N, C-alpha and C positions, 0 to 999 in steps of 0.2 A: 489734542485732541485730550490729554493727561487733566487742562485747563473743564473741557468741557465733562467729562467724568466726575471730577470731583464736586460741579455745579449742581448735578445732576443727584450726586450724591449728599445735600446738605439740604435737606429738607425743601426743595424751592414752595412758592406759593402760586396756587394755578390763579389766573382768573381770566375770566372770557370778554370776550373786545365787547366796545359799544359799541362798533363800527358794523361796516357791510359783509365783512370779511368773514363772518365767524371762526375766525384766528382764536384760537388759545395762545396767552401770556401766560408764562413762569418766569418769578422772580427769583434771585439768588438774597437771603435772608436779609445780604446789607444791599441790596436792592444794585447793585454795583451792574449786574447781570441781566439780562431779559432773553428769554427763549421764546422764539414765536413759530409756531403752525403756517407754512404758508403753504398752495397749493404749488403741482407739480408745473405748472405755467412758469411763476412766478422763481420757482427755483431753476429750471433751465434760464431765462430769463436773465438772471442774476450771474449765471453762470456765462452767459454771452459777452454780459458787460462789463467783468470780472476784471480784466487789462488799464481796460479806460477808469473803473474805480479804485481800483489801486492807483495808478497815477493821480488821480485828482483827489484824493482822503488820503496824499502824503503831505499835503497842508494842511499843518494842524489845526489852522482857523479854519477850516470846512466845515461848517455848521450841520452838514449832511452827517446821517445816523453814522457810526460805526460798526459794520458788519463784522466779526470778529469769526465766524465761521457757518457753512453750511452742511446740513449730515441729513442724509436718506436713511430712516430707520423702518424695518419691518415689526410692526405690533399687531398682533392676529391676522396671519396675512396680509396684513395691508401697509402699504408705502406709506409713512407718513415724513414731510420734507420739514426738517426745521432749522431756522437762523438763530445765530448766536450774536447777539447787539450789544455793546455799551451802552448803559443809563445817558440820556443825554444829560441827565437832572442829576451830576455826578458830583456834588460840593459838602463842601464843609456846614454852609448855610442850609439855614431849613427853609424850604420851598414849601409857600404858603398857599400859593394859588399857583395851578396850573393848565395853560391853555393848549387846546391842540386848533391853529390856525392856518386855515385853506384859503384863505383870501376869496368866501364866497358868504351870502344871508342865506342859503339854501339848507333849511334844516341844521340847522348855527347857530342853537340855542339848548343851554341846558338849563340852567334855570328860571325859575318864575317872576321872582322879584331881582330887581337890580343889584348889583354886587355893590355892599360896601368897598369903598376907596382900598384901604390898608387893613384887610378881614383876613379873616384864616377860612379855607376853602379846600375841602378832602380832595372831592371828586375832580375830574377835568371838565372843563370849559371850553366852550369854543368861540368864534368870530363875536357874533351877534354879544356875550358875553360880558367881552369888554368894551363893550361898545361905551365910549365916551373918559377910556381911561387913555392915558398917557405915559409913556416913558423917555426921561432925558436922562442921556449919556451922553452930553458933551460934544463937543464937533472933531474932535480927533476919533474917538472912537466909533461914533456916527457916520464919517468917514471911511473908518476900516470896516466897519458892519454891511453899511451899502456896497462896498467892493466886494466883500465875499459873499452876498446874498446874490448878488449880480453875478461872479464865479461861479456859484453852485447850480442859480439858475441856468446860466448859459449849458452846465453839464446834463443835467437833467433837460434840458430842450432839446439837446443834443442824442439825447439816447429814447426822445418822444416818452419820458415820465410825466404824465398829468397829472394825477391824482399823489399829491405830496403834501406834507405837514409842517408847517414851522410850530415847532413846539416849544412854547416858552412858558419857562417858571418865574417865578416874581418871588422876593425875598423881601421882608420888610423890616429894616434894622431894632425898630422900636419895639417891636411886638416880642 
C-alpha cells in the first residue's frame, strides 16, 4: 500500500484507453508502473484466479502482465476498482515501436500508410501495422520464447481468458 500511495502522490499521467473497455490508465512519471480502472466483474474474476496467477507468475520468464495490486476506492459515492501493473516495457533501451498484438485482423490497423521498417512511431500500433515485418532472435531464444508463450497460453486457456494481447516493443540500436 505504501507503493500505491507513493505512486498516486507522484503526479501520475492520465490516459484514456483506445480500446473498447473505456478504462483509464495512469502512469508513473518513470513509466515503471501503471494503474488501470477495471469493472467490478473483472476485479472479482482477478480475485478468483489469484492463487493460480501467483503460482504461474512466479516464473520470471512469464510474458503475462505482472499485477501488483488490486484496490477498490470510493470516489463521489461510487466504487472504483484499480489494478496496479508493472510496465511490460521496463527497459533502459528506448522503445521505438509498440504493438498490441491480438492475433486477429478485425479492426487491427492504426496506420493509414505502411510503417517504415526501423522508424520511430509514438503511438501503439496493431497486428496489421506489423504486416511484412519479421523479428530475428536466434534458435535458442526462439525456443525459450515459444515454450514460455505456450505455458502462458495454457494458463490463459485454463482460466477461459480470451481477450488478451501480446505487447511487443521494438528497439532499433542504430536509431
